[in-house]
C-alpha positions in Angstrom: 98.4 84.4 113.8 97.9 88.5 114.5 99.6 91.5 113.0 101.7 92.1 115.7 103.1 88.6 115.9 107.1 88.6 115.7 107.1 84.9 114.8 108.7 84.7 111.4 108.0 81.2 110.8 104.4 81.9 111.3 104.4 84.5 108.6 106.2 82.3 106.6 103.5 79.4 106.8 100.5 81.7 106.3 102.9 83.6 102.7 103.4 80.0 101.5 100.1 78.9 101.8 99.1 81.8 99.5 98.6 80.4 96.3 96.5 76.9 97.5 94.4 79.7 99.4 93.9 81.2 96.2 92.9 78.0 94.6 90.7 77.4 97.8 88.1 80.0 97.3 87.0 78.4 93.9 86.4 81.6 91.5 86.5 81.2 87.6 90.0 82.5 86.5 91.2 83.5 90.1 94.2 81.2 89.5 95.1 82.7 85.8 94.4 86.2 86.7 96.8 85.8 90.4 99.3 84.0 88.1 99.4 87.1 85.9 98.9 89.6 88.4 101.9 88.2 90.9 104.1 86.7 88.2 103.8 88.2 84.9 102.9 91.7 85.2 106.0 92.4 87.5 108.7 91.7 84.8 106.1 93.2 81.8 106.0 96.5 83.9 109.8 96.5 84.7 111.5 95.4 81.3 110.1 98.6 79.5 113.4 101.0 80.4 113.8 103.6 80.9 110.1 104.4 81.2 108.4 101.9 83.0 104.6 101.7 82.5 101.4 99.4 82.2 98.8 99.3 79.4 95.1 99.4 79.3 94.7 95.7 78.5 97.4 95.2 81.4 95.5 97.6 83.8 91.9 96.1 83.0 93.3 92.9 83.9 94.7 93.9 87.0 91.4 95.0 87.7 89.7 92.0 86.4 92.0 90.0 89.5 91.4 92.8 92.4 87.6 92.2 91.8 87.8 88.5 91.3 89.7 88.3 94.6 87.6 90.8 96.6 84.3 92.4 95.8 83.0 92.2 92.2 81.9 95.6 90.7 81.5 95.5 87.1 81.6 99.3 86.8 84.8 99.9 87.8 86.1 97.4 85.2 83.8 99.1 82.5 85.8 102.5 83.4 89.3 101.0 83.1 88.7 99.1 80.2 87.5 102.1 78.2 90.7 104.4 79.4 92.6 105.7 76.9 96.1 103.9 76.0 98.4 106.8 76.4 96.7 108.5 79.2 97.2 105.3 80.8 100.7 105.1 80.0 101.6 108.4 81.3 99.8 108.2 84.4 101.5 105.0 85.1 105.0 106.4 84.2 104.4 109.3 86.1 103.3 107.3 89.3 106.5 105.1 89.3 109.3 107.5 88.7 107.5 109.2 91.8 108.2 106.6 93.9 109.2 106.0 96.8 107.2 108.9 97.7 104.2 106.5 97.6 101.6 109.9 97.9 102.7 111.3 95.1 102.6 108.0 93.0 99.0 107.3 94.0 97.8 110.8 93.2 99.5 110.4 89.5 97.3 107.1 89.0 94.2 108.1 90.8 93.4 111.1 88.0 92.0 107.9 86.3 88.6 107.1 85.9 87.7 104.5 87.7 91.4 104.0 89.6 90.7 104.6 93.3 93.7 104.5 96.0 93.1 100.7 96.4 93.4 100.2 92.4 96.7 102.4 92.4 98.0 100.5 95.1 97.4 97.3 93.2 99.5 98.7 90.4 101.9 100.2 92.6 102.7 97.0 94.2 103.2 95.1 90.8 105.8 97.4 89.8 107.9 98.1 93.8 106.7 95.4 95.9 109.4 96.5 98.4 107.7 100.0 98.7 104.1 99.6 98.0 101.3 97.0 99.1 98.0 96.3 97.7 95.4 97.5 100.2 93.2 94.3 100.3 90.4 94.2 102.6 91.8 91.5 104.6 95.1 93.1 105.2 93.4 96.6 106.3 91.3 94.6 109.0 94.4 92.9 110.2 97.0 95.9 110.3 94.4 99.3 111.0 91.2 97.4 112.0 89.3 98.2 109.4 88.7 97.9 105.9 86.5 100.9 105.5 88.1 103.7 104.4 89.9 103.7 101.0 91.5 107.2 101.4 95.0 108.5 100.4 95.3 109.2 104.0 94.3 105.6 105.0 96.4 104.0 102.9 100.0 106.2 104.0 99.0 104.9 107.2 98.8 101.2 106.1 101.9 101.5 104.1 104.0 102.5 106.9 102.5 99.7 109.3 103.3 97.2 106.6 106.7 98.3 105.4 107.5 98.2 109.1 106.1 95.1 109.7 108.6 93.7 106.3 111.5 95.3 108.2 110.9 93.4 111.5 110.3 89.9 109.8 113.6 90.5 107.5 115.7 88.5 110.1 118.5 88.6 107.4 119.7 88.4 103.9 118.0 85.2 103.2 114.7 86.0 105.1 113.9 88.9 103.2 109.6 90.2 103.7 108.5 93.0 101.2 105.5 94.9 102.5 103.5 93.2 99.4 104.7 89.9 101.4 102.6 91.0 104.4 99.8 92.0 102.9 99.5 88.6 100.8 100.5 86.8 104.2 97.7 88.9 106.3 95.2 88.1 102.9 96.2 84.4 103.0 95.8 84.1 107.2 92.0 85.4 106.9 91.1 83.4 103.9 92.4 80.4 105.9 90.8 81.6 109.0 86.9 81.9 107.3 87.7 78.7 105.9 88.1 77.1 109.1 85.0 79.2 110.7 82.6 78.2 108.4 83.3 74.9 106.6 80.0 74.6 104.5 79.3 71.4 103.3 76.8 70.6 100.3 74.7 69.0 102.6 74.6 72.2 104.7 73.5 74.2 101.7 71.3 72.1 100.6 69.6 72.1 104.2 70.0 75.9 104.2 67.8 75.9 100.7 65.4 73.5 101.7 64.3 75.9 104.8 64.2 78.7 102.5 61.5 77.1 100.5 59.7 75.9 103.4 59.4 79.4 104.5 
């Protein structure tokens, strides 16, 4: 499925396969971390009226999810886990109040040590999936052609693309896609394509290790 596809059924199939693709990766704790990020964290944030916010332990767990689903960079987790609670609450309150101004919201969060635009986007997506999608490698490649530039400028282009695609795919009131749905569908599609392209079996792995020992 290409990003330019307008076939709603293809997008729905890819999105519905998201959870099974999460499981297929086989990374420790990813299923429970994804459950936390997708199902538990959003209502936790929203119920804190009139000042929705995220806490340091929640941000730390969000970072674990991000790094486990993508590339593991332990220093980022160390930075985030040691952040002052009041600072995290204040920054996230300001960020959420800034929406729908995505640029300002990202800037409010990236003052936190260890939080770049990609992590900030994950925080915003947990609170407002209908506005701000997570800046994943796979979705960036699909929508923009690359995932090398993790800047605010690049993220804003990404947001525009995914918001437009979500609007295009929301054919009626019963079939509503959010930008976050689009991101998950793109991620799911990319993971599925990788599995088809390189279906390594145990014998493949064993043969590979034997060849390495011979050299």
